C-alpha positions as CSV (number, residue, x, y, z in Angstrom):
1,X,21.6,45.8,91.8
2,X,18.2,46.9,93.0
3,X,19.6,50.1,94.5
4,X,21.6,50.8,91.3
5,X,18.5,50.4,89.1
6,X,16.4,52.6,91.5
7,X,19.1,55.3,91.5
8,X,19.5,55.2,87.7
9,X,15.8,55.3,87.2
10,X,15.1,58.2,89.5
11,X,18.1,60.3,88.5
12,X,18.7,59.4,84.9
13,X,16.1,57.3,83.1
14,X,12.9,59.0,84.3
15,X,14.0,62.5,83.4
16,X,15.3,61.3,80.0
17,X,11.9,59.6,79.5
18,X,10.2,62.8,80.4
19,X,12.3,64.6,77.8
20,X,11.3,62.1,75.1
21,X,7.6,62.3,76.1
22,X,7.6,66.1,76.0
23,X,9.3,66.1,72.6
24,X,6.8,63.5,71.4
25,X,4.0,66.1,71.8
26,X,5.1,67.4,68.4
27,X,4.1,65.8,65.2
28,X,6.8,64.2,63.1
29,X,6.9,67.2,60.7
30,X,6.8,69.6,63.6
31,X,9.7,67.8,65.3
32,X,11.7,67.8,62.1
33,X,11.0,71.5,61.6
34,X,12.0,72.3,65.2
35,X,15.3,70.5,65.1
36,X,16.4,71.5,61.6
37,X,15.7,75.3,61.7
38,X,18.8,77.3,60.6
39,X,19.2,78.8,64.0
40,X,19.0,75.4,65.7
41,X,21.5,73.8,63.3
42,X,23.9,76.8,63.8
43,X,23.7,76.3,67.6
44,X,24.5,72.6,67.2
45,X,27.5,73.4,65.1
46,X,28.8,76.0,67.6
47,X,28.3,73.8,70.6
48,X,29.8,70.6,69.2
49,X,32.7,72.1,67.3
50,X,33.8,74.3,70.2
51,X,33.4,71.5,72.7
52,X,35.4,69.1,70.5
53,X,38.2,71.7,69.9
54,X,38.4,72.5,73.7
55,X,38.5,68.8,74.6
56,X,41.2,68.2,72.0
57,X,43.3,71.1,73.5
58,X,42.7,69.7,77.0
59,X,43.8,66.3,75.8
60,X,47.2,67.6,74.9
61,X,47.8,70.2,77.6
62,X,46.1,68.2,80.3
63,X,48.6,65.4,79.7
64,X,51.5,68.0,79.9
65,X,50.2,69.3,83.2
66,X,49.7,65.9,84.6
67,X,53.2,64.9,83.5
68,X,54.8,67.9,85.1
69,X,52.9,67.5,88.4
70,X,53.8,63.8,88.7
71,X,57.3,63.6,87.3
72,X,58.9,66.9,88.5
73,X,59.5,68.7,91.8
74,X,59.5,72.5,91.9
75,X,58.5,75.3,94.2
76,X,54.8,76.0,94.3
77,X,53.9,72.5,93.0
78,X,51.1,72.0,95.6
79,X,49.7,75.4,94.8
80,X,49.5,74.7,91.1
81,X,48.1,71.2,91.8
82,X,45.3,72.8,93.9
83,X,44.6,75.5,91.2
84,X,43.8,72.7,88.7
85,X,40.6,72.0,90.6
86,X,39.5,75.7,90.6
87,X,37.0,75.3,87.7
88,X,35.3,72.6,89.8
89,X,34.8,75.0,92.8
90,X,34.3,78.2,90.9
91,X,30.7,79.0,90.0
92,X,30.4,78.9,86.2
93,X,28.8,82.3,86.0
94,X,31.7,83.8,87.9
95,X,34.1,82.1,85.5
96,X,32.2,83.5,82.5
97,X,32.2,87.0,83.8
98,X,36.0,86.8,84.6
99,X,36.8,85.4,81.1
100,X,34.7,88.1,79.4
101,X,36.4,90.8,81.4
102,X,39.9,89.5,80.4
103,X,39.2,88.7,76.7
104,X,36.8,91.5,75.8
105,X,38.2,94.1,73.3
106,X,39.0,96.5,76.3
107,X,40.1,93.7,78.6
108,X,43.6,92.8,79.8
109,X,44.3,90.4,77.0
110,X,41.7,91.5,74.5
111,X,43.2,95.0,74.1
112,X,46.7,93.4,73.5
113,X,45.5,91.3,70.5
114,X,43.0,93.9,69.2
115,X,45.6,95.8,67.2
116,X,46.4,92.6,65.2
117,X,42.7,92.3,64.2
118,X,42.1,89.4,66.5
119,X,38.9,89.3,68.5
120,X,38.5,86.7,71.2
121,X,35.4,87.5,73.2
122,X,32.0,87.1,71.5
123,X,33.5,84.7,68.9
124,X,33.7,80.9,68.8
125,X,37.3,81.3,69.9
126,X,36.2,82.8,73.2
127,X,33.7,80.0,73.7
128,X,36.5,77.5,73.1
129,X,38.7,79.2,75.7
130,X,35.9,79.1,78.2
131,X,35.4,75.4,77.6
132,X,39.1,74.8,77.9
133,X,39.1,76.4,81.3
134,X,36.2,74.3,82.7
135,X,37.4,71.1,81.0
136,X,41.1,70.8,81.8
137,X,40.6,69.3,85.3
138,X,38.9,66.3,83.8
139,X,41.9,65.3,81.8
140,X,44.5,66.1,84.4
141,X,42.7,64.3,87.2
142,X,42.1,61.3,85.0
143,X,45.6,60.9,83.8
144,X,47.5,61.9,87.0
145,X,46.9,58.6,89.0
146,X,47.7,56.5,85.9
147,X,51.0,58.3,85.5
148,X,51.7,58.0,89.2
149,X,51.2,54.2,89.1
150,X,53.2,53.5,85.9
151,X,56.1,51.1,86.4
152,X,59.3,53.0,85.8
153,X,61.4,49.9,85.4
154,X,60.1,49.4,81.8
155,X,61.0,53.0,80.9
156,X,64.5,52.6,82.4
157,X,65.0,49.3,80.5
158,X,64.0,50.9,77.2
159,X,66.5,53.7,77.8
160,X,69.2,51.3,78.7
161,X,68.6,49.4,75.5
162,X,69.2,52.6,73.5
163,X,65.8,54.1,73.0
164,X,65.5,57.8,72.9
165,X,63.2,59.6,75.4
166,X,60.6,60.4,72.7
167,X,60.5,56.8,71.5
168,X,60.1,55.6,75.1
169,X,57.2,58.0,75.5
170,X,55.5,56.9,72.3
171,X,56.1,53.2,72.5
172,X,56.1,52.5,76.2
173,X,54.3,55.2,78.1
174,X,51.6,56.5,75.7
175,X,49.9,53.1,75.1
176,X,49.3,52.8,78.8
177,X,47.9,56.3,79.0
178,X,45.5,56.2,76.1
179,X,42.6,54.7,78.0
180,X,42.8,57.4,80.6
181,X,43.3,60.1,78.0
182,X,40.2,59.0,76.1
183,X,38.3,59.0,79.4
184,X,39.4,62.5,80.2
185,X,38.6,63.6,76.6
186,X,35.1,62.2,76.8
187,X,34.4,63.9,80.2
188,X,35.7,67.2,79.0
189,X,33.8,66.9,75.7
190,X,30.6,66.0,77.5
191,X,31.0,68.9,80.0
192,X,31.6,71.3,77.1
193,X,28.5,70.3,75.2
194,X,26.2,71.1,78.0
195,X,28.1,74.1,79.5
196,X,26.0,77.2,79.9
197,X,27.1,79.5,82.7
198,X,30.7,80.1,81.7
199,X,29.9,80.4,78.0
200,X,26.8,82.6,78.0
201,X,28.7,85.8,78.9
202,X,31.7,85.4,76.6
203,X,29.8,84.1,73.6
204,X,27.9,87.2,72.8
205,X,24.8,85.0,72.1
206,X,24.5,86.1,68.5
207,X,22.1,83.8,66.6
208,X,23.6,81.9,63.7
209,X,27.1,82.9,64.9
210,X,27.9,82.4,68.6
211,X,24.7,81.1,70.0
212,X,25.1,77.7,71.8
213,X,22.5,75.0,71.9
214,X,21.9,75.2,75.7
215,X,21.2,78.9,75.4
216,X,18.7,78.3,72.6
217,X,17.0,75.7,74.8
218,X,16.7,78.3,77.6
219,X,15.3,80.8,75.1
220,X,12.6,78.4,74.0
221,X,11.7,77.7,77.6
222,X,11.4,81.4,78.3
223,X,9.1,81.6,75.4
224,X,7.0,78.7,76.8
225,X,8.0,76.5,73.8
226,X,8.5,73.5,76.0
227,X,8.1,70.9,73.1
228,X,10.5,72.8,70.9
229,X,13.1,73.0,73.8
230,X,12.6,69.3,74.5
231,X,13.1,68.5,70.8
232,X,16.4,70.4,70.6
233,X,17.6,68.8,73.9
234,X,16.6,65.3,72.6
235,X,18.7,65.7,69.5
236,X,21.7,66.9,71.6
237,X,21.2,63.9,73.8
238,X,21.2,61.5,70.9
239,X,24.3,63.0,69.3
240,X,26.2,63.2,72.6
241,X,25.3,59.6,73.4
242,X,26.5,58.3,70.0
243,X,29.8,60.2,70.3
244,X,30.4,59.1,73.8
245,X,29.5,55.5,72.9
246,X,32.0,55.6,70.1
247,X,34.7,56.9,72.4
248,X,33.9,54.2,75.0
249,X,34.0,51.5,72.4
250,X,37.4,52.8,71.2
251,X,38.6,52.8,74.8
252,X,37.3,49.3,75.4
253,X,39.2,48.0,72.3
254,X,42.4,49.7,73.4
255,X,42.1,48.1,76.9
256,X,41.5,44.8,75.3
257,X,44.6,45.0,73.1
258,X,46.6,46.2,76.0
259,X,45.7,43.0,77.9
């Protein structure tokens, strides 16, 4: 317990306390003005909406990937399983440059969709794609071991009793996967909120349009507005904590009902 408290204090609590102290250097009116400026509110909206959308997409397709990797055998399975972890090993700046090159208007994919009036890079859609790329391993690696350990006898019994495959999945398998799915969703969402390197290149960094909150914090730091940067970061911290707390409470209730 002592080691845990010491570790949490040095790595988590003291830095967060420093953030609160730095933001406390502003007056109440100054703090409110710093965190409710139109540019700041727009950056919050971009960061949280794209992170939520990316986590939701990863929730669905991460489950599909985990299902295929666990339940099927096919050539190249080990290679695909290894590629899932690529966003963990790849520097985020490299990922951002690669995605920008592919989805830019003159990129491999960007030039294919440009004739249809669809623009991917330098839009919220491009940010969402970048967050999907860096967030999908969280869902896959969280759901994969749960799928692997599921008791297949229950599924086979349900099939023998006349249940269709879809009904077996919804009524038998999915309730056991929900806690892991919510965990993966929360991890992908949390990673997306604070992501910087892979997003800064593909977003275009246009204030009020595609500027993310982490970039705005960096901009304030470069302008030596440390109190303003701490205020924006503190609001992000509070919102993120509330959202993750709600997800964890939902996960706890589902685990309780499952028991």
